[in-house]
Residue, then its C-alpha position, 0 to 999 in steps of 0.5 A: q080471654v079468647q075470642l073467635v071472629e068468623s067470616g066468609g059465609g053466604l049464599v052459593q049455588p050447588g057446585g060453588s065454593l066458599r072460603l070461611s075464616c076464623a081469627a082467634s085473639g086474646t090471651i093465647l099461650n098455645i093453640h092445640s087445634m082449630g076446627w070447623y063444626r056445623q049445625a043444620p036445622g034439626k040436626q046435631r052439631e057435627l065436626v066438619a074439619r079440624i087441624t092441629s097447630g102442627g098441621s095434622t087434619n081430620y075431616a068428616d066423611s061427608v066433606k072429604g075431597r071437597f073441603t080443605i082446612s088450613r091455618d096460619n099459625a102466626q095469625n091464629t087463623v083457621y080457614v076452610q075452603m069449601n068446594s063442590l058445595k051441596p045443598e046438604d052442606t047448608a048449616v051454621y058453621y062454627c069455628n072452634v079452638d082448643v087453646t091454652s090461655w092463662i086460666g088453662r086449656f079450654d074450647y072456645w067457639g065462634q059466633g057462627t056463620q050461615v052457609t046456604i047452598s041453594s039454586 
């Protein structure tokens, strides 16, 4: 019903920047919020940043001041600009959308995109 396609991951040196994007498509009636989560090897998946359709944002303490989440409601797309990247930011990043479709309100997940911060 709803599909998320992520892009923008890759390899970058410490202190560098990346911008991830995630586009939602399908039988979307309303997007309540969209966000980014990440999972590093051996660790639990954690919230990175989230944004509501109205523009309210929430960030993990570890990324505050470095990452900025934004969205294009018309395109059902969410972005995260990641600056001053650190090795500990290395993880698979997953897009998530809290969306109402014809069958109800559910979370949907993107396929994940690898972000590697290394010298």
